[in-house]
All heavy atoms as a GROMACS GRO file, in nm:
protein
  546
    1MET      N    1   0.085  -0.116   0.000
    1MET     CA    2   0.000   0.000   0.000
    1MET      C    3   0.090   0.123   0.000
    1MET      O    4   0.192   0.127   0.066
    1MET     CB    5  -0.091  -0.003   0.122
    1MET     CG    6  -0.193   0.107   0.121
    1MET     SD    7  -0.318   0.090   0.248
    1MET     CE    8  -0.418  -0.036   0.176
    2CYS      N    9   0.049   0.223  -0.073
    2CYS     CA   10   0.130   0.343  -0.088
    2CYS      C   11   0.063   0.460  -0.016
    2CYS      O   12  -0.055   0.486  -0.038
    2CYS     CB   13   0.148   0.374  -0.236
    2CYS     SG   14   0.250   0.518  -0.263
    3PHE      N   15   0.136   0.525   0.070
    3PHE     CA   16   0.082   0.641   0.140
    3PHE      C   17   0.153   0.765   0.088
    3PHE      O   18   0.266   0.794   0.125
    3PHE     CB   19   0.102   0.627   0.291
    3PHE     CG   20   0.026   0.513   0.349
    3PHE    CD1   21   0.087   0.392   0.375
    3PHE    CD2   22  -0.110   0.526   0.375
    3PHE    CE1   23   0.015   0.286   0.428
    3PHE    CE2   24  -0.182   0.420   0.428
    3PHE     CZ   25  -0.120   0.301   0.454
    4ARG      N   26   0.087   0.837   0.000
    4ARG     CA   27   0.144   0.957  -0.057
    4ARG      C   28   0.072   1.078   0.001
    4ARG      O   29  -0.047   1.072   0.025
    4ARG     CB   30   0.127   0.958  -0.209
    4ARG     CG   31   0.206   0.849  -0.276
    4ARG     CD   32   0.190   0.860  -0.424
    4ARG     NE   33   0.260   0.747  -0.486
    4ARG     CZ   34   0.240   0.706  -0.607
    4ARG    NH1   35   0.151   0.765  -0.683
    4ARG    NH2   36   0.307   0.605  -0.655
    5PRO      N   37   0.145   1.187   0.019
    5PRO     CA   38   0.077   1.307   0.069
    5PRO      C   39  -0.020   1.359  -0.036
    5PRO      O   40   0.004   1.345  -0.156
    5PRO     CB   41   0.191   1.407   0.092
    5PRO     CG   42   0.303   1.357   0.006
    5PRO     CD   43   0.287   1.207  -0.003
    6THR      N   44  -0.131   1.417   0.009
    6THR     CA   45  -0.229   1.469  -0.085
    6THR      C   46  -0.184   1.600  -0.147
    6THR      O   47  -0.227   1.635  -0.256
    6THR     CB   48  -0.365   1.489  -0.016
    6THR    OG1   49  -0.346   1.576   0.095
    6THR    CG2   50  -0.422   1.356   0.029
    7THR      N   51  -0.098   1.673  -0.079
    7THR     CA   52  -0.043   1.796  -0.134
    7THR      C   53   0.106   1.801  -0.105
    7THR      O   54   0.155   1.736  -0.013
    7THR     CB   55  -0.110   1.921  -0.071
    7THR    OG1   56  -0.087   1.918   0.069
    7THR    CG2   57  -0.258   1.926  -0.100
    8ILE      N   58   0.173   1.880  -0.184
    8ILE     CA   59   0.316   1.900  -0.163
    8ILE      C   60   0.334   2.044  -0.119
    8ILE      O   61   0.288   2.137  -0.186
    8ILE     CB   62   0.395   1.874  -0.292
    8ILE    CG1   63   0.377   1.729  -0.336
    8ILE    CG2   64   0.542   1.907  -0.273
    8ILE    CD1   65   0.437   1.701  -0.471
    9GLU      N   66   0.397   2.065  -0.005
    9GLU     CA   67   0.421   2.199   0.046
    9GLU      C   68   0.567   2.235   0.023
    9GLU      O   69   0.656   2.170   0.077
    9GLU     CB   70   0.384   2.208   0.193
    9GLU     CG   71   0.236   2.190   0.218
    9GLU     CD   72   0.199   2.213   0.364
    9GLU    OE1   73   0.286   2.253   0.443
    9GLU    OE2   74   0.083   2.189   0.397
   10LEU      N   75   0.589   2.337  -0.059
   10LEU     CA   76   0.723   2.383  -0.089
   10LEU      C   77   0.761   2.494   0.007
   10LEU      O   78   0.675   2.571   0.051
   10LEU     CB   79   0.729   2.434  -0.233
   10LEU     CG   80   0.690   2.331  -0.340
   10LEU    CD1   81   0.687   2.398  -0.476
   10LEU    CD2   82   0.787   2.215  -0.340
   11PRO      N   83   0.890   2.506   0.040
   11PRO     CA   84   0.931   2.614   0.130
   11PRO      C   85   0.907   2.749   0.063
   11PRO      O   86   0.906   2.761  -0.059
   11PRO     CB   87   1.080   2.589   0.153
   11PRO     CG   88   1.123   2.504   0.040
   11PRO     CD   89   1.003   2.425  -0.004
   12LYS      N   90   0.886   2.850   0.145
   12LYS     CA   91   0.868   2.987   0.094
   12LYS      C   92   1.001   3.060   0.106
   12LYS      O   93   1.071   3.048   0.207
   12LYS     CB   94   0.763   3.061   0.176
   12LYS     CG   95   0.623   3.010   0.157
   12LYS     CD   96   0.526   3.094   0.238
   12LYS     CE   97   0.385   3.043   0.228
   12LYS     NZ   98   0.293   3.121   0.312
   13PHE      N   99   1.036   3.136   0.004
   13PHE     CA  100   1.158   3.215   0.005
   13PHE      C  101   1.120   3.362   0.016
   13PHE      O  102   1.033   3.410  -0.057
   13PHE     CB  103   1.242   3.191  -0.120
   13PHE     CG  104   1.308   3.056  -0.120
   13PHE    CD1  105   1.244   2.946  -0.174
   13PHE    CD2  106   1.434   3.040  -0.063
   13PHE    CE1  107   1.305   2.821  -0.173
   13PHE    CE2  108   1.495   2.915  -0.061
   13PHE     CZ  109   1.430   2.805  -0.116
   14CYS      N  110   1.185   3.432   0.106
   14CYS     CA  111   1.162   3.574   0.124
   14CYS      C  112   1.215   3.647   0.002
   14CYS      O  113   1.330   3.625  -0.039
   14CYS     CB  114   1.231   3.624   0.250
   14CYS     SG  115   1.216   3.802   0.274
   15GLN      N  116   1.135   3.736  -0.055
   15GLN     CA  117   1.177   3.810  -0.174
   15GLN      C  118   1.272   3.924  -0.138
   15GLN      O  119   1.341   3.976  -0.225
   15GLN     CB  120   1.055   3.861  -0.249
   15GLN     CG  121   0.973   3.748  -0.305
   15GLN     CD  122   0.848   3.795  -0.379
   15GLN    OE1  123   0.820   3.913  -0.385
   15GLN    NE2  124   0.775   3.700  -0.433
   16LYS      N  125   1.278   3.959  -0.010
   16LYS     CA  126   1.365   4.068   0.033
   16LYS      C  127   1.506   4.018   0.066
   16LYS      O  128   1.606   4.072   0.018
   16LYS     CB  129   1.305   4.138   0.155
   16LYS     CG  130   1.380   4.259   0.204
   16LYS     CD  131   1.307   4.326   0.318
   16LYS     CE  132   1.382   4.448   0.367
   16LYS     NZ  133   1.313   4.511   0.481
   17CYS      N  134   1.516   3.911   0.149
   17CYS     CA  135   1.648   3.863   0.192
   17CYS      C  136   1.683   3.722   0.142
   17CYS      O  137   1.789   3.671   0.172
   17CYS     CB  138   1.658   3.868   0.344
   17CYS     SG  139   1.553   3.748   0.429
   18MET      N  140   1.589   3.659   0.068
   18MET     CA  141   1.608   3.526   0.008
   18MET      C  142   1.627   3.414   0.112
   18MET      O  143   1.685   3.311   0.083
   18MET     CB  144   1.725   3.525  -0.091
   18MET     CG  145   1.704   3.619  -0.210
   18MET     SD  146   1.544   3.598  -0.294
   18MET     CE  147   1.562   3.434  -0.359
   19THR      N  148   1.577   3.433   0.234
   19THR     CA  149   1.584   3.330   0.336
   19THR      C  150   1.476   3.226   0.310
   19THR      O  151   1.363   3.260   0.277
   19THR     CB  152   1.564   3.392   0.476
   19THR    OG1  153   1.667   3.486   0.500
   19THR    CG2  154   1.565   3.285   0.586
   20GLU      N  155   1.511   3.099   0.326
   20GLU     CA  156   1.414   2.990   0.312
   20GLU      C  157   1.332   2.980   0.440
   20GLU      O  158   1.387   2.978   0.549
   20GLU     CB  159   1.485   2.858   0.285
   20GLU     CG  160   1.392   2.742   0.264
   20GLU     CD  161   1.464   2.612   0.230
   20GLU    OE1  162   1.578   2.616   0.181
   20GLU    OE2  163   1.406   2.506   0.255
   21ASN      N  164   1.200   2.976   0.427
   21ASN     CA  165   1.109   2.969   0.541
   21ASN      C  166   1.020   2.846   0.529
   21ASN      O  167   1.007   2.787   0.422
   21ASN     CB  168   1.021   3.095   0.546
   21ASN     CG  169   1.101   3.219   0.578
   21ASN    OD1  170   1.126   3.250   0.692
   21ASN    ND2  171   1.143   3.292   0.475
   22GLU      N  172   0.957   2.810   0.640
   22GLU     CA  173   0.863   2.696   0.640
   22GLU      C  174   0.745   2.726   0.548
   22GLU      O  175   0.708   2.842   0.531
   22GLU     CB  176   0.812   2.672   0.783
   22GLU     CG  177   0.918   2.626   0.880
   22GLU     CD  178   0.973   2.490   0.846
   22GLU    OE1  179   0.896   2.401   0.806
   22GLU    OE2  180   1.096   2.473   0.857
   23PRO      N  181   0.683   2.622   0.489
   23PRO     CA  182   0.570   2.644   0.398
   23PRO      C  183   0.453   2.719   0.461
   23PRO      O  184   0.385   2.795   0.394
   23PRO     CB  185   0.528   2.504   0.358
   23PRO     CG  186   0.644   2.417   0.387
   23PRO     CD  187   0.718   2.482   0.499
   24GLU      N  188   0.429   2.700   0.591
   24GLU     CA  189   0.315   2.763   0.657
   24GLU      C  190   0.346   2.902   0.713
   24GLU      O  191   0.259   2.969   0.766
   24GLU     CB  192   0.258   2.673   0.766
   24GLU     CG  193   0.354   2.643   0.879
   24GLU     CD  194   0.448   2.526   0.854
   24GLU    OE1  195   0.437   2.458   0.753
   24GLU    OE2  196   0.535   2.506   0.938
   25ALA      N  197   0.472   2.947   0.700
   25ALA     CA  198   0.512   3.077   0.754
   25ALA      C  199   0.442   3.191   0.681
   25ALA      O  200   0.421   3.186   0.560
   25ALA     CB  201   0.663   3.095   0.743
   26LEU      N  202   0.403   3.294   0.757
   26LEU     CA  203   0.339   3.412   0.699
   26LEU      C  204   0.436   3.528   0.683
   26LEU      O  205   0.419   3.613   0.596
   26LEU     CB  206   0.220   3.454   0.786
   26LEU     CG  207   0.110   3.349   0.803
   26LEU    CD1  208   0.003   3.400   0.898
   26LEU    CD2  209   0.050   3.313   0.669
   27VAL      N  210   0.539   3.532   0.772
   27VAL     CA  211   0.642   3.635   0.764
   27VAL      C  212   0.779   3.568   0.768
   27VAL      O  213   0.795   3.458   0.820
   27VAL     CB  214   0.630   3.739   0.879
   27VAL    CG1  215   0.501   3.817   0.868
   27VAL    CG2  216   0.640   3.673   1.014
   28CYS      N  217   0.878   3.635   0.712
   28CYS     CA  218   1.015   3.582   0.706
   28CYS      C  219   1.073   3.568   0.846
   28CYS      O  220   1.063   3.661   0.928
   28CYS     CB  221   1.101   3.673   0.620
   28CYS     SG  222   1.275   3.622   0.613
   29SER      N  223   1.136   3.456   0.873
   29SER     CA  224   1.197   3.433   1.004
   29SER      C  225   1.324   3.515   1.023
   29SER      O  226   1.370   3.533   1.135
   29SER     CB  227   1.229   3.284   1.021
   29SER     OG  228   1.322   3.243   0.921
   30ASN      N  229   1.380   3.570   0.915
   30ASN     CA  230   1.502   3.649   0.922
   30ASN      C  231   1.475   3.799   0.932
   30ASN      O  232   1.526   3.866   1.021
   30ASN     CB  233   1.591   3.619   0.801
   30ASN     CG  234   1.725   3.688   0.808
   30ASN    OD1  235   1.792   3.685   0.911
   30ASN    ND2  236   1.763   3.751   0.699
   31CYS      N  237   1.393   3.852   0.839
   31CYS     CA  238   1.375   3.998   0.834
   31CYS      C  239   1.233   4.044   0.867
   31CYS      O  240   1.210   4.164   0.881
   31CYS     CB  241   1.414   4.051   0.696
   31CYS     SG  242   1.303   4.002   0.563
   32GLY      N  243   1.137   3.953   0.880
   32GLY     CA  244   1.001   3.990   0.916
   32GLY      C  245   0.915   4.034   0.799
   32GLY      O  246   0.801   4.074   0.817
   33GLU      N  247   0.968   4.028   0.677
   33GLU     CA  248   0.892   4.067   0.557
   33GLU      C  249   0.776   3.969   0.536
   33GLU      O  250   0.788   3.849   0.562
   33GLU     CB  251   0.986   4.063   0.435
   33GLU     CG  252   0.924   4.105   0.305
   33GLU     CD  253   0.906   4.257   0.294
   33GLU    OE1  254   0.963   4.331   0.375
   33GLU    OE2  255   0.835   4.297   0.202
   34LYS      N  256   0.662   4.022   0.490
   34LYS     CA  257   0.546   3.937   0.462
   34LYS      C  258   0.581   3.845   0.345
   34LYS      O  259   0.638   3.889   0.244
   34LYS     CB  260   0.424   4.022   0.428
   34LYS     CG  261   0.301   3.939   0.405
   34LYS     CD  262   0.179   4.024   0.377
   34LYS     CE  263   0.063   3.931   0.349
   34LYS     NZ  264  -0.054   3.999   0.301
   35LEU      N  265   0.548   3.716   0.359
   35LEU     CA  266   0.579   3.617   0.256
   35LEU      C  267   0.461   3.598   0.162
   35LEU      O  268   0.345   3.610   0.204
   35LEU     CB  269   0.616   3.483   0.320
   35LEU     CG  270   0.740   3.484   0.408
   35LEU    CD1  271   0.754   3.353   0.481
   35LEU    CD2  272   0.864   3.511   0.324
   36PRO      N  273   0.488   3.568   0.036
   36PRO     CA  274   0.379   3.544  -0.059
   36PRO      C  275   0.310   3.411  -0.029
   36PRO      O  276   0.370   3.321   0.031
   36PRO     CB  277   0.450   3.539  -0.194
   36PRO     CG  278   0.588   3.493  -0.162
   36PRO     CD  279   0.619   3.552  -0.026
   37GLU      N  280   0.185   3.401  -0.071
   37GLU     CA  281   0.112   3.275  -0.056
   37GLU      C  282   0.167   3.176  -0.157
   37GLU      O  283   0.202   3.214  -0.269
   37GLU     CB  284  -0.037   3.296  -0.082
   37GLU     CG  285  -0.106   3.381   0.023
   37GLU     CD  286  -0.112   3.312   0.159
   37GLU    OE1  287  -0.134   3.189   0.162
   37GLU    OE2  288  -0.094   3.382   0.259
   38ASN      N  289   0.172   3.047  -0.121
   38ASN     CA  290   0.213   2.944  -0.216
   38ASN      C  291   0.100   2.920  -0.313
   38ASN      O  292  -0.015   2.900  -0.273
   38ASN     CB  293   0.249   2.813  -0.145
   38ASN     CG  294   0.388   2.815  -0.088
   38ASN    OD1  295   0.470   2.899  -0.124
   38ASN    ND2  296   0.417   2.723   0.002
   39ALA      N  297   0.130   2.922  -0.441
   39ALA     CA  298   0.030   2.892  -0.543
   39ALA      C  299   0.018   2.741  -0.557
   39ALA      O  300   0.117   2.668  -0.542
   39ALA     CB  301   0.073   2.954  -0.675
   40PRO      N  302  -0.100   2.689  -0.585
   40PRO     CA  303  -0.115   2.545  -0.607
   40PRO      C  304  -0.032   2.502  -0.727
   40PRO      O  305  -0.011   2.581  -0.819
   40PRO     CB  306  -0.263   2.526  -0.634
   40PRO     CG  307  -0.329   2.657  -0.608
   40PRO     CD  308  -0.224   2.761  -0.596
   41LEU      N  309   0.013   2.379  -0.726
   41LEU     CA  310   0.092   2.327  -0.837
   41LEU      C  311   0.011   2.333  -0.966
   41LEU      O  312  -0.108   2.307  -0.967
   41LEU     CB  313   0.135   2.182  -0.810
   41LEU     CG  314   0.235   2.162  -0.698
   41LEU    CD1  315   0.263   2.016  -0.678
   41LEU    CD2  316   0.363   2.236  -0.726
   42GLY      N  317   0.079   2.368  -1.074
   42GLY     CA  318   0.014   2.371  -1.204
   42GLY      C  319  -0.065   2.498  -1.229
   42GLY      O  320  -0.134   2.508  -1.329
   43SER      N  321  -0.056   2.598  -1.141
   43SER     CA  322  -0.133   2.719  -1.160
   43SER      C  323  -0.055   2.829  -1.232
   43SER      O  324  -0.112   2.930  -1.266
   43SER     CB  325  -0.184   2.771  -1.026
   43SER     OG  326  -0.074   2.814  -0.947
   44ALA      N  327   0.074   2.808  -1.252
   44ALA     CA  328   0.153   2.909  -1.322
   44ALA      C  329   0.112   2.911  -1.469
   44ALA      O  330   0.079   2.808  -1.527
   44ALA     CB  331   0.302   2.877  -1.309
   45PRO      N  332   0.113   3.028  -1.531
   45PRO     CA  333   0.076   3.036  -1.672
   45PRO      C  334   0.166   2.947  -1.757
   45PRO      O  335   0.288   2.948  -1.742
   45PRO     CB  336   0.096   3.183  -1.707
   45PRO     CG  337   0.098   3.256  -1.577
   45PRO     CD  338   0.147   3.158  -1.475
   46GLY      N  339   0.108   2.868  -1.841
   46GLY     CA  340   0.183   2.780  -1.929
   46GLY      C  341   0.228   2.650  -1.864
   46GLY      O  342   0.286   2.564  -1.929
   47ALA      N  343   0.204   2.633  -1.733
   47ALA     CA  344   0.245   2.511  -1.665
   47ALA      C  345   0.141   2.402  -1.689
   47ALA      O  346   0.022   2.430  -1.696
   47ALA     CB  347   0.259   2.536  -1.515
   48PRO      N  348   0.186   2.279  -1.705
   48PRO     CA  349   0.088   2.171  -1.722
   48PRO      C  350   0.011   2.151  -1.593
   48PRO      O  351   0.061   2.176  -1.484
   48PRO     CB  352   0.175   2.048  -1.753
   48PRO     CG  353   0.309   2.081  -1.696
   48PRO     CD  354   0.323   2.231  -1.704
   49SER      N  355  -0.110   2.109  -1.605
   49SER     CA  356  -0.191   2.087  -1.485
   49SER      C  357  -0.146   1.959  -1.416
   49SER      O  358  -0.094   1.868  -1.480
   49SER     CB  359  -0.339   2.079  -1.520
   49SER     OG  360  -0.361   1.970  -1.606
   50ALA      N  361  -0.164   1.957  -1.286
   50ALA     CA  362  -0.127   1.839  -1.208
   50ALA      C  363  -0.224   1.727  -1.240
   50ALA      O  364  -0.343   1.750  -1.259
   50ALA     CB  365  -0.130   1.871  -1.059
   51PRO      N  366  -0.176   1.603  -1.249
   51PRO     CA  367  -0.267   1.493  -1.278
   51PRO      C  368  -0.363   1.473  -1.162
   51PRO      O  369  -0.332   1.504  -1.047
   51PRO     CB  370  -0.174   1.372  -1.294
   51PRO     CG  371  -0.050   1.410  -1.220
   51PRO     CD  372  -0.039   1.559  -1.230
   52GLY      N  373  -0.479   1.422  -1.192
   52GLY     CA  374  -0.578   1.397  -1.088
   52GLY      C  375  -0.535   1.285  -0.996
   52GLY      O  376  -0.451   1.202  -1.031
   53MET      N  377  -0.588   1.286  -0.878
   53MET     CA  378  -0.556   1.181  -0.783
   53MET      C  379  -0.625   1.052  -0.826
   53MET      O  380  -0.743   1.055  -0.861
   53MET     CB  381  -0.606   1.218  -0.642
   53MET     CG  382  -0.530   1.333  -0.580
   53MET     SD  383  -0.360   1.291  -0.541
   53MET     CE  384  -0.382   1.163  -0.422
   54PRO      N  385  -0.553   0.940  -0.827
   54PRO     CA  386  -0.620   0.816  -0.861
   54PRO      C  387  -0.719   0.780  -0.751
   54PRO      O  388  -0.698   0.810  -0.634
   54PRO     CB  389  -0.506   0.714  -0.867
   54PRO     CG  390  -0.398   0.773  -0.783
   54PRO     CD  391  -0.414   0.923  -0.794
   55SER      N  392  -0.825   0.719  -0.790
   55SER     CA  393  -0.923   0.682  -0.689
   55SER      C  394  -0.869   0.562  -0.610
   55SER      O  395  -0.804   0.474  -0.665
   55SER     CB  396  -1.057   0.647  -0.753
   55SER     OG  397  -1.040   0.540  -0.843
   56ALA      N  398  -0.894   0.566  -0.483
   56ALA     CA  399  -0.847   0.459  -0.397
   56ALA      C  400  -0.930   0.334  -0.422
   56ALA      O  401  -1.050   0.343  -0.446
   56ALA     CB  402  -0.858   0.501  -0.250
   57PRO      N  403  -0.868   0.219  -0.417
   57PRO     CA  404  -0.947   0.098  -0.436
   57PRO      C  405  -1.044   0.082  -0.320
   57PRO      O  406  -1.013   0.116  -0.207
   57PRO     CB  407  -0.843  -0.014  -0.438
   57PRO     CG  408  -0.725   0.042  -0.367
   57PRO     CD  409  -0.728   0.192  -0.391
   58GLY      N  410  -1.160   0.035  -0.350
   58GLY     CA  411  -1.261   0.017  -0.246
   58GLY      C  412  -1.225  -0.100  -0.156
   58GLY      O  413  -1.154  -0.192  -0.195
   59ALA      N  414  -1.272  -0.093  -0.036
   59ALA     CA  415  -1.248  -0.204   0.056
   59ALA      C  416  -1.332  -0.323   0.012
   59ALA      O  417  -1.444  -0.308  -0.038
   59ALA     CB  418  -1.288  -0.163   0.198
   60PRO      N  419  -1.280  -0.442   0.027
   60PRO     CA  420  -1.360  -0.558  -0.011
   60PRO      C  421  -1.484  -0.568   0.078
   60PRO      O  422  -1.478  -0.536   0.196
   60PRO     CB  423  -1.266  -0.677   0.011
   60PRO     CG  424  -1.161  -0.627   0.103
   60PRO     CD  425  -1.152  -0.478   0.082
   61SER      N  426  -1.591  -0.606   0.019
   61SER     CA  427  -1.713  -0.617   0.099
   61SER      C  428  -1.708  -0.745   0.182
   61SER      O  429  -1.647  -0.844   0.143
   61SER     CB  430  -1.836  -0.616   0.009
   61SER     OG  431  -1.829  -0.723  -0.083
   62ALA      N  432  -1.772  -0.739   0.295
   62ALA     CA  433  -1.775  -0.855   0.384
   62ALA      C  434  -1.861  -0.964   0.319
   62ALA      O  435  -1.959  -0.935   0.252
   62ALA     CB  436  -1.834  -0.816   0.519
   63PRO      N  437  -1.824  -1.088   0.340
   63PRO     CA  438  -1.906  -1.195   0.281
   63PRO      C  439  -2.044  -1.195   0.345
   63PRO      O  440  -2.059  -1.166   0.463
   63PRO     CB  441  -1.828  -1.323   0.314
   63PRO     CG  442  -1.739  -1.286   0.428
   63PRO     CD  443  -1.711  -1.139   0.416
   64GLY      N  444  -2.142  -1.223   0.266
   64GLY     CA  445  -2.279  -1.225   0.317
   64GLY      C  446  -2.305  -1.348   0.403
   64GLY      O  447  -2.229  -1.445   0.402
   65ALA      N  448  -2.411  -1.344   0.476
   65ALA     CA  449  -2.450  -1.460   0.558
   65ALA      C  450  -2.496  -1.571   0.464
   65ALA      O  451  -2.553  -1.545   0.359
   65ALA     CB  452  -2.561  -1.421   0.654
   66PRO      N  453  -2.472  -1.695   0.502
   66PRO     CA  454  -2.518  -1.805   0.416
   66PRO      C  455  -2.670  -1.806   0.410
   66PRO      O  456  -2.738  -1.767   0.504
   66PRO     CB  457  -2.464  -1.930   0.484
   66PRO     CG  458  -2.432  -1.890   0.623
   66PRO     CD  459  -2.404  -1.742   0.621
   67LYS      N  460  -2.721  -1.846   0.295
   67LYS     CA  461  -2.866  -1.852   0.279
   67LYS      C  462  -2.921  -1.968   0.360
   67LYS      O  463  -2.857  -2.071   0.376
   67LYS     CB  464  -2.902  -1.868   0.132
   67LYS     CG  465  -2.863  -1.747   0.051
   67LYS     CD  466  -2.912  -1.759  -0.089
   67LYS     CE  467  -2.875  -1.632  -0.164
   67LYS     NZ  468  -2.944  -1.618  -0.287
   68ALA      N  469  -3.040  -1.944   0.410
   68ALA     CA  470  -3.106  -2.049   0.487
   68ALA      C  471  -3.144  -2.163   0.392
   68ALA      O  472  -3.178  -2.139   0.276
   68ALA     CB  473  -3.230  -1.993   0.556
   69PRO      N  474  -3.135  -2.285   0.440
   69PRO     CA  475  -3.174  -2.395   0.352
   69PRO      C  476  -3.324  -2.385   0.319
   69PRO      O  477  -3.402  -2.331   0.396
   69PRO     CB  478  -3.144  -2.520   0.434
   69PRO     CG  479  -3.135  -2.474   0.575
   69PRO     CD  480  -3.095  -2.329   0.571
   70GLY      N  481  -3.359  -2.433   0.204
   70GLY     CA  482  -3.499  -2.428   0.162
   70GLY      C  483  -3.587  -2.514   0.253
   70GLY      O  484  -3.542  -2.605   0.322
   71ALA      N  485  -3.714  -2.480   0.254
   71ALA     CA  486  -3.810  -2.558   0.336
   71ALA      C  487  -3.820  -2.698   0.277
   71ALA      O  488  -3.815  -2.716   0.155
   71ALA     CB  489  -3.945  -2.489   0.336
   72PRO      N  490  -3.835  -2.795   0.362
   72PRO     CA  491  -3.846  -2.932   0.307
   72PRO      C  492  -3.973  -2.944   0.224
   72PRO      O  493  -4.076  -2.885   0.255
   72PRO     CB  494  -3.852  -3.020   0.432
   72PRO     CG  495  -3.885  -2.929   0.545
   72PRO     CD  496  -3.843  -2.792   0.505
   73GLY      N  497  -3.965  -3.019   0.118
   73GLY     CA  498  -4.079  -3.037   0.029
   73GLY      C  499  -4.181  -3.133   0.091
   73GLY      O  500  -4.153  -3.205   0.187
   74ALA      N  501  -4.298  -3.130   0.036
   74ALA     CA  502  -4.402  -3.221   0.083
   74ALA      C  503  -4.362  -3.364   0.047
   74ALA      O  504  -4.300  -3.387  -0.056
   74ALA     CB  505  -4.536  -3.184   0.019
   75PRO      N  506  -4.394  -3.458   0.129
   75PRO     CA  507  -4.357  -3.596   0.096
   75PRO      C  508  -4.427  -3.640  -0.033
   75PRO      O  509  -4.539  -3.600  -0.060
   75PRO     CB  510  -4.405  -3.678   0.214
   75PRO     CG  511  -4.488  -3.586   0.299
   75PRO     CD  512  -4.464  -3.447   0.253
   76LYS      N  513  -4.355  -3.715  -0.110
   76LYS     CA  514  -4.409  -3.764  -0.236
   76LYS      C  515  -4.507  -3.879  -0.208
   76LYS      O  516  -4.486  -3.959  -0.120
   76LYS     CB  517  -4.300  -3.812  -0.327
   76LYS     CG  518  -4.211  -3.698  -0.375
   76LYS     CD  519  -4.113  -3.745  -0.478
   76LYS     CE  520  -4.033  -3.629  -0.529
   76LYS     NZ  521  -3.949  -3.662  -0.638
   77ALA      N  522  -4.610  -3.880  -0.289
   77ALA     CA  523  -4.708  -3.989  -0.273
   77ALA      C  524  -4.646  -4.116  -0.325
   77ALA      O  525  -4.571  -4.115  -0.422
   77ALA     CB  526  -4.833  -3.954  -0.352
   78PRO      N  527  -4.678  -4.230  -0.262
   78PRO     CA  528  -4.619  -4.356  -0.310
   78PRO      C  529  -4.662  -4.388  -0.452
   78PRO      O  530  -4.776  -4.363  -0.491
   78PRO     CB  531  -4.673  -4.461  -0.213
   78PRO     CG  532  -4.754  -4.390  -0.111
   78PRO     CD  533  -4.761  -4.248  -0.148
   79GLY      N  534  -4.568  -4.430  -0.531
   79GLY     CA  535  -4.596  -4.473  -0.666
   79GLY      C  536  -4.589  -4.360  -0.765
   79GLY      O  537  -4.618  -4.378  -0.882
   80LYS      N  538  -4.562  -4.244  -0.729
   80LYS     CA  539  -4.553  -4.135  -0.825
   80LYS      C  540  -4.414  -4.088  -0.838
   80LYS      O  541  -4.327  -4.091  -0.773
   80LYS     CB  542  -4.640  -4.017  -0.781
   80LYS     CG  543  -4.786  -4.046  -0.801
   80LYS     CD  544  -4.862  -3.920  -0.785
   80LYS     CE  545  -5.008  -3.940  -0.813
   80LYS     NZ  546  -5.086  -3.825  -0.798
   0.00000   0.00000   0.00000
């Protein structure tokens, strides 16, 4: 089974001092400059779109309960 992240978070670089910051950072850890929001992958002009997520295989269904045996038939008449 493969466990892949649903999104990729790239580090943010400060445009003022070029310091690498955590993806969730709002301001630069070095100079305090406001950091730009990360754009989703494939949103840049001319960039190919990201492929869709493959659908996860469904869980196997539980086996059903066995069927009840049929009702016994009426006894056959002798000679028939």
